[in-house]
PLY file of the C-alpha trace (Angstrom):
ply
format ascii 1.0
element vertex 116
property float x
property float y
property float z
element edge 115
property int vertex1
property int vertex2
end_header
-223.92 -52.26 65.75
-220.02 -53.74 64.47
-217.86 -53.01 61.94
-215.80 -56.44 60.08
-214.68 -54.31 57.36
-214.68 -52.48 54.31
-214.10 -53.04 50.55
-212.63 -51.05 48.03
-214.58 -50.45 45.11
-212.96 -50.21 41.91
-214.52 -49.63 38.29
-212.42 -50.47 35.45
-213.21 -50.69 31.95
-212.35 -53.92 31.04
-212.78 -56.73 34.38
-211.32 -59.60 32.45
-207.98 -57.74 31.68
-207.75 -56.45 35.49
-208.67 -59.16 37.08
-205.02 -61.26 37.19
-203.60 -57.87 38.43
-205.60 -57.99 41.20
-205.77 -61.77 42.14
-201.90 -61.09 42.51
-202.16 -58.53 43.77
-204.98 -59.71 46.65
-203.52 -63.38 46.36
-206.88 -64.61 45.69
-209.00 -65.63 43.40
-212.13 -63.44 42.09
-215.66 -64.09 43.08
-217.65 -63.37 40.22
-221.42 -62.20 39.93
-223.55 -59.60 37.68
-225.47 -57.34 39.71
-227.43 -55.15 37.15
-226.00 -55.37 34.06
-222.85 -55.00 35.85
-220.42 -57.51 36.00
-218.49 -57.64 39.46
-215.26 -59.45 40.82
-214.58 -59.91 44.27
-210.99 -59.97 45.30
-209.71 -59.31 49.04
-210.45 -56.03 49.56
-211.07 -54.76 46.38
-214.74 -55.24 44.46
-214.03 -54.81 40.84
-217.00 -53.48 38.82
-217.39 -52.94 35.39
-219.84 -52.34 32.59
-222.80 -49.83 30.76
-221.01 -45.96 32.08
-224.21 -44.93 32.89
-224.57 -47.93 35.74
-220.70 -47.22 36.46
-221.77 -43.31 37.42
-224.23 -44.08 39.44
-221.54 -47.07 41.49
-219.05 -44.16 41.48
-220.78 -42.18 44.11
-220.81 -44.57 46.57
-217.17 -44.08 48.38
-217.06 -47.69 50.06
-218.46 -51.17 50.99
-218.43 -51.61 54.68
-219.27 -54.81 56.27
-221.25 -55.17 59.18
-222.80 -58.20 61.10
-226.56 -57.04 60.84
-227.99 -54.95 58.43
-230.69 -54.83 59.90
-229.02 -52.86 63.47
-226.95 -51.26 60.85
-230.08 -49.68 59.74
-231.04 -48.48 63.17
-228.13 -46.91 64.22
-227.87 -44.59 61.24
-231.30 -43.78 61.20
-230.43 -42.39 64.70
-227.06 -40.93 63.96
-229.24 -38.72 60.82
-228.01 -40.58 58.18
-230.40 -40.65 55.04
-231.55 -44.70 54.16
-230.68 -44.38 50.03
-232.05 -47.44 49.71
-232.14 -51.43 51.39
-231.92 -53.56 53.48
-232.24 -55.56 50.04
-231.15 -59.01 49.33
-227.70 -59.94 47.23
-226.46 -62.57 45.88
-223.90 -62.29 49.30
-226.26 -61.46 52.11
-228.34 -57.91 52.89
-227.53 -54.67 51.77
-228.17 -51.03 52.69
-227.01 -47.58 51.46
-227.16 -44.53 52.95
-225.86 -41.14 53.03
-223.63 -40.07 56.16
-224.72 -36.59 57.36
-221.52 -35.16 55.55
-222.80 -36.33 52.50
-220.94 -39.29 51.83
-222.55 -42.23 50.83
-221.67 -45.58 51.77
-222.72 -49.11 51.10
-223.49 -51.34 54.14
-223.33 -55.24 53.80
-223.73 -58.74 55.87
-223.26 -62.27 55.24
-226.86 -62.83 56.22
-230.06 -64.38 54.00
-231.81 -62.17 53.03
0 1
1 2
2 3
3 4
4 5
5 6
6 7
7 8
8 9
9 10
10 11
11 12
12 13
13 14
14 15
15 16
16 17
17 18
18 19
19 20
20 21
21 22
22 23
23 24
24 25
25 26
26 27
27 28
28 29
29 30
30 31
31 32
32 33
33 34
34 35
35 36
36 37
37 38
38 39
39 40
40 41
41 42
42 43
43 44
44 45
45 46
46 47
47 48
48 49
49 50
50 51
51 52
52 53
53 54
54 55
55 56
56 57
57 58
58 59
59 60
60 61
61 62
62 63
63 64
64 65
65 66
66 67
67 68
68 69
69 70
70 71
71 72
72 73
73 74
74 75
75 76
76 77
77 78
78 79
79 80
80 81
81 82
82 83
83 84
84 85
85 86
86 87
87 88
88 89
89 90
90 91
91 92
92 93
93 94
94 95
95 96
96 97
97 98
98 99
99 100
100 101
101 102
102 103
103 104
104 105
105 106
106 107
107 108
108 109
109 110
110 111
111 112
112 113
113 114
114 115
């Protein structure tokens, strides 16, 4: 399993107000999409999310998003190590993802950029 990097998840009340700050901070332009009623802006290592509070409460439980080379391989490794797979692997607009709870209770999203 190859880890390529990590993304910091930031829940914000006003996505439009937050995006310019993070674009300037990260030196890039936001890639925007919507998922499950939540508006998302990916900027550098930041993933900004805004939407209904019920949805954000669920998203806040995920500590970080970890980019991996292959989600299927990651699924196998995590399972072998005793992690609990909460969801996935499933296709997303940017590739595939899964959500896993590590044996210590920490929850992470794992993503790759491969077509599902």
